[in-house]
C-alpha positions as CSV (number, residue, x, y, z in Angstrom):
1,X,0.0,0.0,0.0
2,X,1.4,3.4,-1.0
3,X,2.1,5.7,1.9
4,X,1.3,9.4,1.4
5,X,3.5,12.3,2.4
6,X,3.8,12.6,6.2
7,X,3.7,16.0,7.8
8,X,4.3,15.3,11.4
9,X,6.1,18.4,12.5
10,X,4.3,18.7,15.9
11,X,5.2,15.1,16.8
12,X,8.8,15.6,15.8
13,X,9.0,18.8,17.8
14,X,7.5,17.1,20.9
15,X,10.0,14.3,20.6
16,X,12.9,16.7,20.4
17,X,11.7,18.7,23.3
18,X,11.1,15.5,25.4
19,X,14.8,14.7,24.8
20,X,15.8,18.3,25.8
21,X,17.7,18.8,22.5
22,X,18.2,22.0,20.4
23,X,17.3,21.8,16.8
24,X,21.0,21.6,15.9
25,X,21.6,18.7,18.4
26,X,18.5,16.8,17.3
27,X,19.3,17.3,13.6
28,X,22.8,16.0,14.1
29,X,21.6,12.8,15.8
30,X,19.3,11.9,12.9
31,X,21.7,12.9,10.2
32,X,20.0,15.9,8.6
33,X,20.6,19.6,8.4
34,X,19.2,22.1,11.0
35,X,17.3,23.9,8.3
36,X,15.6,20.7,7.1
37,X,14.6,19.9,10.7
38,X,13.2,23.4,11.0
39,X,11.1,22.9,7.9
40,X,9.9,19.5,9.1
41,X,8.8,20.9,12.5
42,X,6.9,23.7,10.7
43,X,5.3,21.2,8.3
44,X,6.9,22.9,5.4
45,X,8.3,19.6,4.2
46,X,7.3,16.0,4.8
47,X,9.5,13.5,6.5
48,X,11.3,11.1,4.3
49,X,11.6,7.3,4.9
50,X,15.2,7.8,5.9
51,X,14.3,10.3,8.6
52,X,11.5,8.0,9.9
53,X,14.0,5.1,10.1
54,X,16.5,7.4,11.9
55,X,13.9,8.5,14.4
56,X,12.9,4.9,15.1
57,X,16.6,3.8,15.5
58,X,17.9,6.7,17.5
59,X,15.0,7.1,19.8
60,X,13.5,3.6,20.0
61,X,10.1,4.6,18.9
62,X,7.4,2.9,16.9
63,X,7.1,4.4,13.4
64,X,3.4,3.7,13.6
65,X,3.2,6.1,16.6
66,X,4.5,8.9,14.4
67,X,2.6,8.2,11.2
68,X,-0.9,7.4,12.6
69,X,-3.0,7.8,15.7
70,X,-5.2,10.7,16.7
71,X,-4.4,12.6,13.4
72,X,-6.6,10.3,11.3
73,X,-9.5,10.6,13.7
74,X,-9.1,14.4,14.1
75,X,-8.7,14.9,10.4
76,X,-11.9,12.9,9.7
77,X,-13.9,14.8,12.3
78,X,-12.6,18.2,11.1
79,X,-13.3,17.3,7.4
80,X,-16.9,16.3,8.3
81,X,-17.5,19.5,10.2
82,X,-16.2,21.7,7.4
83,X,-18.4,20.0,4.9
84,X,-21.4,21.6,6.5
85,X,-23.3,24.1,4.3
86,X,-22.5,26.6,7.1
87,X,-19.0,26.8,5.5
88,X,-20.2,26.7,1.9
89,X,-17.9,29.6,0.9
90,X,-14.8,27.7,2.1
91,X,-13.6,24.4,0.8
92,X,-10.2,23.6,2.4
93,X,-7.8,21.3,0.6
94,X,-6.6,18.1,2.2
95,X,-3.2,19.6,2.9
96,X,-4.8,22.5,4.7
97,X,-6.8,20.2,6.9
98,X,-3.7,18.1,7.7
99,X,-1.7,21.2,8.6
100,X,-4.4,22.3,11.1
101,X,-4.9,18.8,12.6
102,X,-1.2,18.2,13.0
103,X,0.0,21.7,13.9
104,X,-2.9,23.1,15.9
105,X,-5.0,20.1,17.3
106,X,-6.4,22.3,20.0
107,X,-7.9,24.6,17.4
108,X,-9.2,21.7,15.5
109,X,-10.9,20.3,18.6
110,X,-12.4,23.7,19.4
111,X,-13.8,24.0,15.9
112,X,-15.3,20.5,16.0
113,X,-16.9,21.3,19.4
114,X,-18.3,24.6,18.0
115,X,-19.8,22.7,15.0
116,X,-21.3,20.1,17.3
117,X,-22.9,22.8,19.3
118,X,-24.3,24.4,16.2
119,X,-25.7,21.1,15.0
120,X,-27.4,20.4,18.3
121,X,-28.9,23.9,18.5
122,X,-30.2,23.5,14.9
123,X,-31.8,20.2,15.7
124,X,-33.4,21.4,18.8
125,X,-34.6,24.6,17.2
126,X,-36.3,22.5,14.6
127,X,-38.1,20.5,17.2
128,X,-39.2,23.2,19.6
129,X,-41.9,25.8,19.0
130,X,-43.5,27.9,21.8
131,X,-41.1,26.5,24.3
132,X,-38.0,28.1,22.7
133,X,-38.0,31.0,25.1
134,X,-37.7,28.7,28.1
135,X,-34.9,26.5,26.8
136,X,-31.4,27.0,28.0
137,X,-28.1,25.4,27.2
138,X,-29.1,24.2,23.7
139,X,-25.6,24.1,22.5
140,X,-24.2,22.1,25.4
141,X,-22.9,18.6,24.5
142,X,-24.6,15.8,26.3
143,X,-22.5,14.0,28.9
144,X,-22.7,10.8,26.9
145,X,-21.3,12.6,23.8
146,X,-18.5,14.1,25.8
147,X,-17.4,10.8,27.2
148,X,-17.7,9.1,23.8
149,X,-15.4,11.7,22.3
150,X,-12.9,11.4,25.2
151,X,-12.4,7.7,24.4
152,X,-12.4,8.4,20.7
153,X,-9.6,10.8,20.8
154,X,-7.4,8.8,23.2
155,X,-7.4,6.0,20.6
156,X,-9.7,3.9,22.9
157,X,-6.5,3.0,24.9
158,X,-5.9,4.1,28.5
159,X,-2.2,3.2,29.1
160,X,-2.0,3.4,32.9
161,X,-5.4,1.6,33.4
162,X,-4.4,-1.1,31.0
163,X,-1.1,-1.8,32.7
164,X,-2.8,-1.8,36.1
165,X,-5.3,-4.4,34.9
166,X,-2.6,-6.5,33.3
167,X,-0.5,-6.6,36.4
168,X,-3.5,-7.7,38.5
169,X,-4.5,-10.3,35.9
170,X,-1.0,-11.8,36.1
171,X,-1.2,-11.8,39.9
172,X,-4.5,-13.7,39.8
173,X,-3.6,-16.0,37.0
174,X,-6.4,-14.7,34.7
175,X,-6.6,-15.1,31.0
176,X,-6.9,-18.8,30.5
177,X,-10.7,-18.9,30.1
178,X,-11.3,-20.2,33.6
179,X,-11.6,-16.8,35.4
180,X,-14.7,-17.2,37.6
181,X,-13.2,-18.8,40.7
182,X,-10.2,-16.5,40.7
183,X,-12.4,-13.4,40.4
184,X,-14.7,-14.6,43.2
185,X,-11.8,-15.4,45.5
186,X,-10.1,-12.1,44.9
187,X,-13.2,-10.1,45.7
188,X,-13.6,-11.9,49.0
189,X,-9.9,-11.9,50.0
190,X,-8.8,-8.4,48.9
191,X,-12.1,-6.5,49.3
192,X,-14.2,-8.5,51.8
193,X,-17.0,-8.8,49.2
194,X,-19.0,-12.1,49.1
195,X,-20.5,-13.2,45.8
196,X,-24.0,-14.8,45.9
197,X,-26.6,-16.0,43.4
198,X,-29.4,-13.6,42.8
199,X,-33.1,-14.0,42.1
200,X,-33.6,-15.4,38.5
201,X,-36.5,-13.1,38.1
202,X,-34.4,-10.0,38.7
203,X,-33.8,-8.1,35.5
204,X,-30.5,-6.8,36.7
205,X,-27.3,-8.8,36.1
206,X,-25.5,-7.4,39.1
207,X,-26.4,-5.8,42.5
208,X,-23.8,-4.5,44.9
209,X,-24.5,-3.8,48.6
210,X,-21.4,-1.9,49.8
211,X,-22.5,-1.9,53.4
212,X,-23.1,-5.6,53.6
213,X,-20.2,-6.4,51.3
214,X,-22.5,-8.5,49.1
215,X,-22.4,-8.8,45.4
216,X,-25.4,-10.5,43.8
217,X,-25.1,-11.9,40.3
218,X,-28.0,-13.2,38.2
219,X,-27.4,-17.0,38.0
220,X,-28.9,-17.2,34.5
221,X,-26.8,-14.5,32.8
222,X,-24.3,-15.9,30.3
223,X,-21.0,-16.9,31.8
224,X,-19.0,-14.2,29.9
225,X,-21.5,-11.6,31.3
226,X,-21.2,-12.9,34.9
227,X,-17.4,-12.9,34.7
228,X,-17.4,-9.4,33.3
229,X,-19.6,-8.1,36.1
230,X,-17.2,-9.6,38.7
231,X,-14.3,-7.9,36.9
232,X,-16.3,-4.7,36.9
233,X,-16.8,-4.9,40.6
234,X,-13.1,-5.3,41.1
235,X,-12.5,-2.3,38.8
236,X,-14.6,-0.2,41.2
237,X,-12.7,-1.3,44.2
238,X,-9.1,-1.9,43.0
239,X,-7.6,1.6,42.5
240,X,-10.1,4.4,42.8
241,X,-7.3,7.1,42.9
242,X,-6.1,6.1,39.4
243,X,-9.7,6.4,38.1
244,X,-10.0,9.8,39.8
245,X,-6.8,11.0,38.3
246,X,-7.8,10.1,34.7
247,X,-11.2,11.7,35.2
248,X,-9.6,14.9,36.5
249,X,-7.2,15.0,33.5
250,X,-10.1,14.5,31.1
251,X,-11.7,17.8,32.1
252,X,-15.3,16.8,31.8
253,X,-17.7,19.7,32.0
254,X,-20.3,18.3,34.4
255,X,-20.6,15.9,37.3
256,X,-22.9,13.7,35.1
257,X,-20.2,13.4,32.4
258,X,-17.6,12.5,35.1
259,X,-19.8,9.7,36.4
260,X,-20.5,8.4,32.9
261,X,-16.7,8.6,32.2
262,X,-16.1,6.7,35.5
263,X,-18.4,3.9,34.2
264,X,-16.5,3.8,31.0
265,X,-13.2,3.5,32.7
266,X,-14.5,0.8,35.0
267,X,-15.7,-1.1,32.0
268,X,-12.3,-0.6,30.3
269,X,-10.5,-2.0,33.3
270,X,-12.8,-5.0,33.5
271,X,-12.2,-5.8,29.8
272,X,-8.5,-5.5,30.2
273,X,-8.6,-7.7,33.3
274,X,-10.3,-10.7,31.8
275,X,-8.5,-10.2,28.5
276,X,-5.0,-9.1,29.6
277,X,-3.0,-7.2,26.9
278,X,0.1,-9.3,26.1
279,X,-1.6,-12.8,26.4
280,X,-4.6,-11.5,24.3
281,X,-2.4,-9.9,21.7
282,X,-0.3,-13.1,21.3
283,X,-3.5,-15.2,21.0
284,X,-5.0,-12.9,18.5
285,X,-1.8,-13.2,16.3
286,X,-1.6,-17.0,16.8
287,X,-5.3,-17.6,16.0
288,X,-5.2,-15.1,13.2
289,X,-8.0,-13.0,14.7
290,X,-10.5,-15.8,14.6
291,X,-13.0,-14.1,16.9
292,X,-14.9,-17.3,17.7
293,X,-11.7,-19.2,18.7
294,X,-10.6,-16.2,20.7
295,X,-14.0,-16.2,22.5
296,X,-13.6,-19.9,23.3
297,X,-10.0,-19.4,24.4
298,X,-10.8,-16.7,26.9
299,X,-14.3,-17.5,27.8
300,X,-15.6,-14.2,26.5
301,X,-18.4,-13.0,24.3
302,X,-17.9,-12.0,20.7
303,X,-18.6,-8.4,21.5
304,X,-16.0,-8.5,24.3
305,X,-13.4,-10.0,21.9
306,X,-14.1,-7.5,19.1
307,X,-14.1,-4.5,21.5
308,X,-10.8,-5.6,23.0
309,X,-9.2,-6.1,19.6
310,X,-9.9,-2.4,18.9
311,X,-8.0,-1.3,22.0
312,X,-4.7,-2.9,21.2
313,X,-2.9,0.3,20.7
314,X,-0.1,0.1,23.3
315,X,3.0,2.1,22.2
316,X,5.7,-0.3,21.1
317,X,3.3,-3.3,21.1
318,X,0.4,-2.4,18.9
319,X,-2.0,-4.9,17.4
320,X,-3.5,-4.6,13.9
321,X,-5.3,-1.2,13.4
322,X,-8.9,-2.3,13.6
323,X,-12.3,-0.6,13.4
324,X,-15.1,-1.8,15.6
325,X,-18.7,-0.7,15.9
326,X,-22.0,-1.9,17.4
327,X,-25.2,-0.9,15.5
328,X,-28.9,-1.4,16.4
329,X,-31.6,-2.3,14.0
330,X,-32.4,1.3,13.3
331,X,-28.9,2.0,12.1
332,X,-27.8,3.9,15.2
333,X,-24.1,3.4,16.1
334,X,-24.1,2.7,19.8
335,X,-20.4,1.9,20.1
336,X,-17.6,2.9,17.7
337,X,-13.9,3.1,17.5
338,X,-11.4,3.0,14.7
339,X,-7.7,2.7,14.8
340,X,-7.8,2.4,11.0
341,X,-8.2,5.2,8.5
342,X,-11.9,4.4,8.2
343,X,-13.6,6.8,10.6
344,X,-17.3,6.6,11.4
345,X,-19.6,9.6,10.7
346,X,-20.4,11.6,13.8
347,X,-23.8,12.5,12.4
348,X,-26.3,10.4,10.4
349,X,-26.6,6.7,9.9
350,X,-24.0,4.3,8.5
351,X,-23.7,3.6,4.8
352,X,-26.5,1.2,3.7
353,X,-24.1,-0.7,1.4
354,X,-22.0,-1.7,4.4
355,X,-22.4,-5.4,5.3
356,X,-23.1,-4.7,8.9
357,X,-26.8,-4.2,8.0
358,X,-27.0,-7.7,6.5
359,X,-26.0,-9.3,9.8
360,X,-29.7,-9.0,11.0
361,X,-30.8,-11.1,8.0
362,X,-28.3,-13.9,8.7
363,X,-28.1,-14.5,12.5
364,X,-25.4,-16.8,13.7
365,X,-23.1,-16.2,10.7
366,X,-20.0,-14.1,10.3
367,X,-20.5,-12.1,7.1
368,X,-17.5,-11.0,5.1
369,X,-17.2,-8.1,2.7
370,X,-14.4,-6.5,0.7
371,X,-15.1,-2.8,0.6
372,X,-13.6,0.4,-0.9
373,X,-14.3,3.9,0.3
374,X,-14.4,7.0,-1.9
375,X,-10.8,7.9,-1.0
376,X,-9.6,4.6,-2.6
377,X,-8.9,2.8,0.7
378,X,-9.9,-0.9,0.7
379,X,-11.0,-2.9,3.7
380,X,-11.8,-6.4,4.9
381,X,-15.1,-6.0,6.8
382,X,-16.7,-8.6,9.2
383,X,-20.2,-8.4,10.7
384,X,-22.3,-10.7,12.9
385,X,-25.5,-10.3,15.0
386,X,-25.5,-10.6,18.7
387,X,-28.4,-10.8,21.2
388,X,-28.4,-9.3,24.6
389,X,-30.9,-9.2,27.5
390,X,-32.6,-11.8,29.6
391,X,-33.0,-15.5,29.0
392,X,-36.4,-16.2,30.4
393,X,-39.6,-16.2,28.2
394,X,-40.9,-12.7,27.6
395,X,-37.7,-10.9,28.5
396,X,-36.6,-8.2,26.1
397,X,-33.8,-9.3,23.9
398,X,-32.4,-6.4,21.9
399,X,-30.4,-7.4,18.9
400,X,-27.3,-5.6,17.6
401,X,-24.9,-6.1,14.8
402,X,-21.2,-5.8,15.5
403,X,-18.7,-4.9,12.8
404,X,-15.0,-5.4,12.8
405,X,-12.4,-4.9,10.1
406,X,-9.0,-3.7,8.9
407,X,-7.3,-2.1,5.9
408,X,-6.7,-4.7,3.2
409,X,-2.9,-4.5,3.7
410,X,-3.4,-6.3,7.1
411,X,-6.0,-8.8,5.8
412,X,-3.4,-11.7,5.7
413,X,-3.4,-11.6,9.5
414,X,-7.1,-12.6,9.5
415,X,-8.3,-16.1,8.8
416,X,-11.4,-14.7,7.1
417,X,-9.4,-13.5,4.1
418,X,-7.8,-16.8,3.2
419,X,-10.1,-17.7,0.3
420,X,-10.8,-14.1,-0.9
421,X,-9.3,-12.6,-4.0
422,X,-7.8,-9.5,-2.5
423,X,-6.1,-8.6,-5.8
424,X,-9.3,-8.3,-7.7
425,X,-10.5,-4.7,-7.4
426,X,-13.9,-5.7,-8.9
427,X,-14.5,-7.8,-5.8
428,X,-14.6,-4.7,-3.6
429,X,-18.0,-3.1,-2.9
430,X,-18.1,0.7,-3.0
431,X,-19.2,2.0,0.4
432,X,-19.2,5.4,2.0
433,X,-19.0,6.8,5.4
434,X,-22.4,8.7,5.5
435,X,-24.7,9.8,2.7
436,X,-24.4,13.5,3.8
437,X,-20.7,13.6,3.1
438,X,-20.3,10.7,0.6
439,X,-18.7,11.7,-2.7
440,X,-20.3,9.0,-4.8
441,X,-22.8,10.7,-7.2
442,X,-24.3,7.6,-8.7
443,X,-25.1,5.6,-5.6
444,X,-28.7,4.2,-5.9
445,X,-28.8,3.6,-2.1
446,X,-28.3,7.3,-1.3
447,X,-30.7,8.3,1.6
448,X,-30.1,12.1,1.5
449,X,-28.4,14.5,-0.9
450,X,-24.7,15.3,-0.1
451,X,-23.8,18.5,1.5
452,X,-22.1,21.2,-0.6
453,X,-23.1,19.5,-3.9
454,X,-25.5,21.1,-6.4
455,X,-28.5,19.0,-7.3
456,X,-29.7,18.7,-10.9
457,X,-33.5,18.3,-11.2
458,X,-34.8,16.8,-14.4
459,X,-38.6,16.8,-14.8
460,X,-38.4,14.7,-18.0
461,X,-36.3,12.0,-16.5
462,X,-36.6,9.8,-13.3
463,X,-34.0,7.3,-12.1
464,X,-33.7,5.6,-8.7
465,X,-33.4,9.0,-7.1
466,X,-35.5,12.1,-8.0
467,X,-32.4,14.1,-8.7
468,X,-28.9,14.0,-10.1
469,X,-25.8,15.3,-8.4
470,X,-23.6,17.7,-10.4
471,X,-20.0,16.4,-10.9
């Protein structure tokens, strides 16, 4: 796969400053002139392959840490915001967007936040009538959105929390698929919490009585869910100060956002505890990312496996850059993360041509798709349906589709690509990110017209859509 020009001036400057070197000293160490380094740091010139290799050799860093990461996610979010008709008089080039995302990420985040506020205000203004005068705080992000964006922009990887969970997992001997007894014993020995079976009719999976030191687990919940709830209780009790520190650094705007963020961090710790980083990374490689074998190997659910695969972003020990999403039957993306270049739209539904929607039609199967986005990037996409909720008759059982995938250059690491013709471009389905920003003008599955594109209305012709899109 061809690699585009890399403008990573801010990252190079941060690396130099972290090593307390002047530009002259740093340039000498990597074998370039001071003027060239100055141009790199100011994004006036891209870094060459030789410079990248020198940085990796001299400073023991992962090249992937320099060439990817938050930049792709920030660039995608910034591009989507600026595609709004609000900015119809301004169409930035890709290079301009990259310069802002790489040189002034704080400004990019501020612009994205302002655009989100504008969108929320517009949506609420459209839905309110005589109550408008009494509404306040229309532009404030919801606490859920704030927490979602926090995890999104930290690459869905919390280093200190992951290491803490991994150390505890090693101490308890977790990660062999037989975690239940060890989790129960640790709760009782380390925290004085006794685990008991709950009432099967209780709709809750877990109840915790802190005063009595009693954790009640629904006996009919699936084993992976029961173990995860035990790990979650350990997460709440193991190192509260570490969680508090991360919450404080996140700078959430409200107490509600802080508490939702706390839940997210507890869930993160629980997942990292039952699927410890290094053993899970090794198993993923050995089993070639066969999610069903990984689920059997670790005694986890498919969703837990897919979610954990998307978090393997530890510096110096990264897994395959994977995208992961969970979608309900209405097309709402209820979970999302991408370490790949594919970034999910922040507004609107997912592309109807994406195979994730087919998962509801074929429960129990893992559906494969070779897909290409408008920017020419190609992906291996996997999707399957999962069912959550109670097991008794009449209990609500919401169904979701989970999606997992990678760029095609990594497909050989997945067992699912073995019999696919990856070299045949005709085998790749054209998909987009969201109709409102998709560049494909001839897509018969388009739900809404694209923003910033002129429509051509023909009264004498009618195709699948009642309009054409000007090229």
